[in-house]
N, C-alpha and C positions, 0 to 999 in steps of 0.2 A: 171512465177516468182512469188514467194510469199513473201510478206512483213509482218513481225510479227505485230500483234495488241494486246496490253496488256490492260487488264481490271483491274482498281483499285478496291481493296476489302476494303470496309468500309472507303474509303478515304485515305488509306495508300499507301505505295509504291506498284506499280503493281507487282502481284505475279504470275498470271496465264496468259499465252500467247496462242493465237490461230492463225493458219495460215489464211492469207487473200490474195486473188488474187489482183495483182496490177491493174487489170482491174476494180475491184469493187470500187476503190477510185481514184480520180484524183491525179496525182503526185503533190507533194508540190513544189512550186516555191521557189526561194532563199529567198524572203521576208517572206514566210510562215515558212521556216525552222528556222528563227531567232526569231519567236514568242514563248513566253512561256505561259503556261496555269496555272493559280493559282486555286487550289482547296481548298475551305474553309474547315478546319477541322471539322469533324462531332462530335457533343457533345456526350459524353458517360454518360448516366444518372447514372450508378452505380458509376463511378468515382466521379461525382458531389455529389452524396449522401454521399459517403465515406468522401469527403472533408468537407461537412457540419457537419458530425458526428465528425470528428477530431477537428473541430473548436468549437464544443459545441453548434452549432446552430441546435438543435434537431427538431424544428418546420419545417425548410426547409429540414432537413435530412429525416424526416418522409414523407414529400410530394414527395421528389425525389425517395425514396425507393418504394413508391406506384406507381410512374411512371414506375420504372423498372419492377415491378410485373404486370402492365398492359400489357407491351410488352412481358414479359416472366414470366408467372405465376409459372413456375417450377424453378425459380432461387433460389438456396439455400442461396446464398450471399445476395440477395434482402430480403428474409424473415428474415435471421439472423440479418441484419442491421436494419430492421424495428422493430423487437422485442427488440433489444438492445437500439434503440433510444427511444422507449416508456419507457423502464426501466430507462434510463437516465433522461427522462422528468418526472419521478415519476408517470407515468400512468400505474400502474401494471395490472389493469384490462384489458386495451387495449393490453398490452404486452401478457397477458395470452390468450386472444382471438386470437391474431395474431399467437401465438405459436400453438394453436390447428389447425388453418387454415393451417399453414405451414406444419405440420405433415400429415394432410389429403391430401395436394396437392403434396408435395415432401418429402418423408421420407429419409432424407439425414443426414449424421453425423453432418453437420454444423447446420442444423435446430434442430437436437436433442440436440446439445451442447447449443444452444441458449435457447431452451425450458427449459433445466435444470437450466439455470440462473434465469428464472422466478420462477421455483419451489423453488430454494434456497432463493430468495427474499420473497417468500410467507411462508417461514419457513418449507417447506417440504424438510429438509436437507437429510434425508435418500433416498428419491426418486430422488433427484437431484444427489446425489452421485452415485446411481445405473446407472442413465442415462449417466453420464460422464464416468464411468468405462466401460460401454458397448461400448461407442464410442471409447475409447482407445483400448479395447480388439478387436475391429473390424479391427484394423490395420490402420485405417485412421489417417493421421497425423494432427489432429486438435488441435492447440495450446490452444484454449480456453477451451477445455476439461481438459487439464492438469492444467490450471489456476484455473478452478472451483474446481477441486479435491484438489488442494493446499489450497483453502479457507476452504474446509471441514476439512482438516487436521489441519489447524491453529485453527479452532473453537474447535477442540478436543485436543488441546495442543500437537499435533504431529509435532513438529517444524522441526526436521531433515527430516522427510518424506516430509513435505511441501517444504523445501528448494530444495530437489531433483526434485520435480514436477515443481516448479517455474523455475528452470534452464532448464528443458526439454521444458517448454512452451516458454522460451526465445530463445532456440536453434531453435525452429520451426518458431517463428515469433518475432524477436527482435524489430520490428517497432511498435508493438501494445503498445500504451501509458500505458494502465493498466498493461500489462505484464511487461513492462520496469520499471514502478513505483514500482512494488512489487519485481522485480528481483534485483534492485539496493540496496534494504534493506538487501539482503543476502550477500552483499559484506562487507569486513572489512571497518571500518570507513575511513581509510586512502585512500581507492579507490573510495569512494562515491562522492567526491567533483566534479570531472569533469562530472560524470554521472548525478549528480543532476543539474549542470549548463546546460547540454545539454537538459535534460528533461524540465526544466523550460523555456528554450529559444524556444522550439518547439511550434508549433501551435497544442495544444492538447485539449482534452475535460475534463481535470482535473477540478473538481469542486473547489469552493473557499476553502473549508476545506482541500482538498488534496493539493492544491497549497500552502496554508499557512503552512501546516505541512511539506512539502518538503522544503519550503523556510527557515523555522525555523531550520530544520535539516542541511541545507546547511550552515546557519550562524554559527551553532555550530561546524560543521566539519571544515570549513575554518579556524576558530580561535583556533582550538584544539591544545593543547600542550601536549606532552607525559607525562610531570610531573603532569598534572592534572588528576590523577587517583583515587582520593578519597580513598587512601589506609589506612587500619588500622595500626596505629603505636603503640598502647598500647598492652601489652603482655597478653591480655585476649581474649578468643574466645566466651565468653558468658557473659551475664549481666542481671540485673533486675533493672527496674526503675519505680517510681510511675507514675500512670496516674492521672492527676490533673483535677477534674471536672470543666467544663466550663458552667456557668449558665447565663441566660438572662431572666430578669423579673421573677426571682425566679423559673425558669424552667431549668432543665438540658438540654443543647444543644449539649453536646459532652464531649470529654476528650482531654486534652492537654498533650504533652510530653515536659519536660524541656530540651531544647537544648542550648548549649553554642556555639554561632557562633563568632569565633575570640575572645573568652573570654567574650562575652556579653551574659548573660543568658536571654533566651526568652522562652515564653510558646507558642509552636506551636500546633495548633489544629490537632489532628490525623484524617485524612480524607481518607477513603478507596476509595473514588472516585477521589481524586486528584493524581497528578503525580509529584514526586520530592519534593524538598523543595522550598517553595514560601514565600517570605517576601515582605513587602512594601518598598517604596523608602526611607522612613525615617529610618527604621531599617537597611537597606543596608548601608546608609551613616554612621550611628552610629557604625556599625560593621566593617566599612572600607572594604566592599566587592569590589574587584577590577576587572579589565579586563572586563568591561561591554560590551556586544555584543547586539545590538538592535535586537529584535525579537517580536513575538506576542505570547500571552499566553491565553489558554482557559481552561475552566472547573474549575473556582475558585469562583463559587457561583453566577455569573451573566450570562446573555445570551450572546452567541457569544464569540468573541475574544477581548482581551484588549492589549494595547501596553505595552511593557516591555523590559527586557534585560536578558541576561545570564551573571552571574558574577561568581567569584570564591572566596571561603573562604579558608584562609590558614588552619584554624582549625575548625572542627565541633566535639563537644563532647556530647555524649548521655550516661548518666550513667557513667560506668567505661571505656567505649570505646571512643577512640579519633581517628579521621580520618583527613588526611591532603589533601589539594588541592581539595576541593569538589565543584562541580558546584551548583549554587544557582539561582533560578529564581527570578527576581526582577520586580514587577509590578510598573507601574507609579503612582499607588494609594499610599496614605500615609500608609494605613493599609490594611489588607486582611480580609474581612468578620468580622470586629470588633475584630480581634485578631492580635497578633504580626506576625502571618504567619500560613502557613499550612505545614504539613508534610504528604505526601502520603504513604500509607502502602507499595507501590512498592519499596520505598527506601530500605526496608529490605528484598528484594527478594532473596538475597544471604544467608539469615539466616533462621533458623526455628523460626517462630514467634508465640508466645503465648500471646494473648491479653486476660487478665483475668479481665473482668469487675466487677464481684462480689468483688474481692479483690483489684481492681483498681491498677493493675500492668501490665507492659509490659516486657516480657521476650524474650531475643534473645539468640540463641545458634547455634552452627555450624551445618550445614546440613550434613547428612550422605553422604558419597561419593558413587557414582555409581561404579560398577565394571569397571575397566579400566580407571577411571578418573585420570588425573594428578593432582598433588598438585596445588591448586590455592590460590592466595592471597585473604584474606577476604577484602571486600570493601562495602561501601554503593553504592546503585545503584541510577541512576538518569536518567530521560528522556533527560537531557542535556549531560550526560556523554557519553552514547552510546545508540543505539536503544534498547528498552526493548526486552525481550525474544521472543515476538511474531513478532518482526521485525528483530532482529539480528539473522540470521539463518546460519552463516557460519559453515563449517563442524567441526571446533574446539570447538565451543560453543553450538551449537544447540543439543537438546536432545528431544527424543520422550517421551511422558507421560508414555508409557509402551513400552516394546519391546517384540514382540512375532512373531516367524517366520510364523505363520498361520493367521496373521492379526486378532487376537482376538479383537482388538480395533474397528473393523468395520464390518458391516454386509456384506460388499462387498470388494473385493480386485482385483488388477490388475493381470491378468492371469500369466504374466511373473514373478511375485513375486518381481520384482526389487524394487518397492516402498512400499512394505509391512513392 
């Protein structure tokens, strides 16, 4: 008579059984049959390394990935994790060295995709693009290759192509925080709220800037009302307004644009590095800007982020153009870099903009329509209104910089042609 004996594999449920003669082992008595054996679960270094990486603890993640590679030098996931941990820790030289070692040890699509991330960080965009395309064309379903290629497309203003690549990456790996973070920006604003809440509640390796950016976007999305569209109400589609010199200590420091916010005329410094319309707390109170939503604001002349709010102005008038229900950023400071406020050039992204410094004039006119474009209302744009074009990539609004069936925008393209 044979009694089965099962061997546990890696501490899991017994999988493989072999015959054993009853004479080889004493029969169990009644008390023995009631005993249970507890097997301590064996630790899995790769899972631990991934957990540290997801938490943003890159020092421990690096150590754990190295442990993985000691036991299994040919682990593509171990190498990819180590490379990305070094990149997240901003140690690009160590990441590059690890990438070279990875390719020499195990030439795998996942190590290739990770190596391309190093090349992209080093500014070798064309080489990174080729690497990601080769991975995709190999047929291996590597989500990070699609994510990397999407970033190349974004860098070259190919927004519609980028959106398709991001969705493909999300289809392959919806749990990757970086993929999810970029994917949710392709959704219409109305669908972003729950996704943003979910992402911010998860234990992820989002850095402080990314977390602040998503938190700000969530604040804006939660409180958004359909009537806050900053739509043009005046019957003009073009205008010209003076640029007013702004001087400090008898030196020209820039040019201001005269903007009436709720009927209060203010000189806002035209800043190509700023985003949206930004005013100080005092100006906001004077202009009766309402519906203030707490948020954080960056990029207004000082290091890091500052506290502030998102508010709405019933009327914003620039030259002969008047807009209604416009989002306004309000800092907790009384003034903004010694001016009434700032106006970023991205506010005019829906217009053809001509900044004429010699004649000190700002000219706005309607953009030429692309073939097949539907009629769209003219509006001012704002980082508070909706994600800017490099973030808002839904199929109805996203456009590629150029459109060519043979991928003339890029030295490489995907063999299927789907994303060209």
